[in-house]
N, C-alpha and C positions, 0 to 999 in steps of 0.2 A: 532633423535626424529621423531616419527610417529604422523601424524595428526589423531586424533581419534574423537569419537562422542562428547566428551566434548568440543572440539575446535569449532565444528560446532554449537553446542547448545549455546555456549557463544557468537559467532558471531551473531547468530539469535536473542539472547536476546538483544544484543546491537542494532541491526537494529530495532527490535520491540520497544525498549525504545525510540530510536531517533524518530521513526514514531509517537508514542503516544505523546511525548513531542512536536513535530512539529504540530500535529493536535490540541493540547490543547492550545498552546501558540501563534500561529500565527493568523493573521486576513486576510491575503491575500489568496484569494480562490485558486490560482494556487499552492501556497506553501502548503496549506492544502491537496490538491490532491496529491502532492508529498509525504507527510507524510503517506497518505493512501496507496500509492504504496510501501513505505518502510515496512509497516505492512504486506501487502500481500506477499512481497518478503521474509520476515522473516518466514512466515507460509510455503511458498514453500520450503525454505531451510530446515526447520524442517522435512517436509515430505520426502525430498530426503535423508537427513542424517539418519533418522530412517529406511528408506527403505534399505539403503546401509549397515548399521551396525547391525540392529536388525532383520529385516525380510528377508533380502537377496533375494528380488524379485523386480520386476519393478512396483509394485503398487504405491509406493511413487512418482516415476518419472511421472507416468500417472496423478496422482492428481496434481503434480506441473505444468504440462503442462496445465491442466484444470484451475488452478489458474492464470496462465499467460494469458490465453485466456479471463478469466473473468476480469482480471485487464485491459487488452486492451479495452474491451468493456466498462468497467467503465470509463476509461479515455476519451474515445470518447464521451460518453453521458454526463459526467461531464463537459468537455470542451464546449460542445454545450450549456449546461445550463449556464456556466459562460459567454459565449458570449451573450446569451440572456439577462442575468442580466446586463452586461455592456451596451448593446444597450438600455435598459430601464432606467438604473440608472446612467450611466456614471461613474461607479466605480466597482472595483472588491474586495473591502474590505467588508467582510461579516458582520461587525458590523454596516455598514452604510446602509445596505439593510434591512429595517425594515417593509416594506409594501409589500403585495402581488400584489396590483394593483397600478398603478400610476395615 
């Protein structure tokens, strides 16, 4: 059995669905960030799969590397924001942070 495009797209759909479910159902800020990372990884997997099976060039891999760089920058900025929220509110649960100023 050969692994084809449908297998990669199915895996990407599962990763995307888990990411969306995590973002929508969780209240902990770190877990929400992990869901966003799952969504970005699903998008990167789609680009690489289509680049490999449809276009047969390296454009998808370049876009996937760009997505990984953006995800790393997003994680750094988001964790800094979470630390600032924790410092001000002593919690990382997003439903308990309801004010912009303390």
